[in-house]
N, C-alpha and C positions, 0 to 999 in steps of 0.2 A: 521494711513493712510488721505492722502488728497484726497477726492474724487471728480470729479469735472463731467462739461458735457460741451463740445464744440461743434462749428461748429456755422452754420444761423439760426436763429429762428425758431421754428419750427421743427427742423431738425437734434437738439443735437445728440452727442453721447456720450458713457460714455468715461469717460477717469482717470486717474490716476496720480499725480503730483509724478515724481521721484525726488532723491536729489539734481540732481540739477536743477530742477525747471520746467523740462520739461515735457512735457504731453506725456503718455502711453497709448494707446487704449485698452480700456477693452472688446470691442463688442465680442471678443470669449468667455469671460466670462460672462459677462449679459447684459441683454438687452437693460438697462437702470438705472442711479442711483436713484432708488425710487422703491416701493413697497416690492416686494418677495426679491428682489436687499439688500436689509437692513434688510432681518433677519438674526442673528446670526450667522447661517450657511453659508449663500453666502457671507456677509463680510469674516469670515474665508477662505472661499477659494480662494476672492480676496487676503488677507493677508499672505496667504500660495504662494502665486505667485511671483516669483521673476520678479522684474520690467524689469529690461534690457531684460528679454524674451518676452515683450511685445512691438508692433510695435512702433515707434516714430513716433507724428504727429507731422509735418513740422509749424513751427512758436515757438513765444514765447508768452505764455498765456498772456490776456491782454495787448496784444501791436498789434500783428499782428496778433494774433489768439482770437478768439473770446471766451468768456465763458458764455454759459446760466445760468440760474438758477439750483443751485446745487443739485435741488432735481427734479426729473421729475415727471408729474400727480399728484402733492399734492390734497388730498382728501379735507382736511381742513385746514384752514390758521385760525389760532386761536391766539387771543393776549389777554396781559395783560396790564392793562390801571391803573398807578399811583401807580407803583411798587416799586419807588425808593424813600425814607425819603427825601433825599434833591431834588428830582424834586417835588413832593407833597408839600414842602413847595414854591418852587419858584414858582408853580399854586395858590398860597394860598389856599389849599385844603388840608384836613387830612386824612391822610392814610387811606385808608377803611378797614372798618373790617375786611374783607376776600375778595381773589382777583376779579377784575374787569374782566369781559369776553368781547371780543368782536370781530366782524371777519372783517378780509379782504376775499374780494371775490378772487376765482383764476385768475380771468380773470387782477388783479393787478400786478400779479409775473411777475417779468420780469429780465434781467440779472445783474449781481453786474456792471458793466460798460455801460449798455444802456442809451438811453436818458430818463430823467424822463418829464411828459407832464405835465404841468400846466392846468387845468380845465378850460375851457372858463368860464368865469363869475368869477373865482377865485379872491380873493384880501389876501387871507390869509393862502397861503401854505407853512409850515413849515418842519422840519426834525426831525427826531429822529435816532439816531443809537442805537440798541440792539442786545442782544444776543438771537440768535436762535437755538429753542431746536428741532432735527429730531427726530422723533418717528421711531424706529426699530422694537419691538414685541407690539403689539397691543394688546388690553384687555379694561375692564372697571371695577370700582372699585377696582383701583389698591391701593394697599399700600404703604405710605411715603417710609416705608423701602426697598419697592422692586422696586421703579420707577425707580429710574435708569439703573436699567438692562434691561427697556424698551427702553432706546435709543439709535440711533443709532449713534446718533455724534452731534455737532453743527456748527453754522456757523453765520455770518453778515446779520444783516438786516437793510434795512433802513424801518423804518416805516413812509413813507410819511404822511402828514396829511392836510386836507383843514379845518382851526378852524372854518371859519364861518360855513360849512357846518356842520361838527362835532358836535358845542357848542350850534351856537345863532339859527341855524333850527331846526323846527319841527320834531321830531321823535330821534332815538336812534342814538350814534357817530359813526354808520356804515360806512351810506352817505358821512361821510367826511374821511373814512381810506379806502376805496377801490377802490378808482378812477382808470383808466388802469393806468400803470407802479409805481403805490403809494407801490410794494415791491419788489426792489429789494433782492435777496438772491444770496446768493455767498460769495467769488469766490469760496470757495470749504466747502465740508463738511468734519470734521476733525471728525476722529473716538476718542470714550473719553480717551484712552489710549496715544493721543498725546495734548489733550486738554488744557491740565495742571488745575491749582487750579479754577474749572469754580465759586467759591465764592470769585475771587481775580484777577479778569483778569482787566486792565485797557481799558478804551473804549475812542474814540476822535471822534468829525467830527467839520471839517471844511468846510467854505463856502468863496471861492474865497481867500483861503489860511490864512483865519482867522480862529481862533479855538476858536469856541462859546461852546459844549461839549469835557470835558475834567472829566471823571469819571472813575467808577468803581463798578464791578458787588457785592462788598463789603456793598454795600448801601442797595442792593437790600432788599426789605423787605420779601417778599415771597420766598424763595430758591426754584431753580429747584424740586426738589424732591416733595415739597410741592406741586407745580403749575402741575405737572404731575397725581399727586394724584388724586387733586380737581375736574382737569377737566375733570377725568377719571368718577365721579360719575354724572357729566349730558350730556355725550356723552360716546359712544364707541373710544378709539384710533385706527388708522388703520397705519402700514407702511408706512411712508412717509407724515405723517399729519406732520406740521410743528407750532410749541407755540413760538410766539413771544412775549418776557418776560419783557417787560419795558425799560424805557431808562431813564440816568442819566440828572439831570439839565443841562442849556444850549440852550434848545430850542426856536426860534426865538419868538415865545408867551413869554417869558419869559424875553426877553431881555427889557430892558428899555430904550426908547422908542421899543415898540416889531419890530420884522425885520421878513419881509418874503419873499420867492422867488418871483422873477417878471419874469424870464425869463434872458436867459443869464449866469446865474452864474454854476459855476463847484461845488459840492460837492465830498469830499474825505473823507471816515471813516474807523473805522478798531475797531474790537475789537483784544486783545492780542493774537497773535497764531494762527487767523483765517483767515488771509487774509485782504486786504484793496479793498476800493469800491473807483469807481470814477464816478461821474454822470454829465452830463452835463445838467443843466434846460433850457427846449425849450417850448413854448408855443402853446398849443393842438390846 
């Protein structure tokens, strides 16, 4: 299934993408795509519902029908750094001996096609296409062998990053990662049965039509089961938590010379089978 949230900012409703690419309203079955609606029983109820029996929502998604973040009321937005061998090499850094964890604040979350705002004073705003993992069944100290049973689905994330804030100023990475609009999520949450081989998904990102990132999840160092298990050692995971799993090479910081967003650009990005995001870059 491809689950989504549609409508104006802050007033999104739950929906399902049908076989013809139209949105069907799920409000009669779940209150939102998030929390308890991502537990196995709730997902099974949605899957058992014939899409044609659900109300058809007017408009074409990502055209004249806005899509919001594909998960609502996210409790934790957890990110993994330097998790692609080729991106670590591009950055001139060693692959870390265990996963690097940082956070995006939930106020960074935005829809897949909403504008991305460059913070005031920013000089090094950058992009990162990533595979997002959405937790269904929560838990802590999750065994790696059981980890995928805790996953409700997968999505596209743009881990927008301000590199000066992240690297050159005192403190942790977080302040360069969690600015408003720095976490577009969606367009849809794709359940594991339709997500394909998550260890071999192509992924790309373009700025103004120029393809900077053109990678694959095959070069991910720490795979999804390990990440879910590892993160759960340090915090309990709840339904609707999101883990962003790292990016392949081609970020602006890695260009020679580096290329950063100034405002006015258009970013397009995708992970194979999980949809496309399009964001206009504006000055905050």
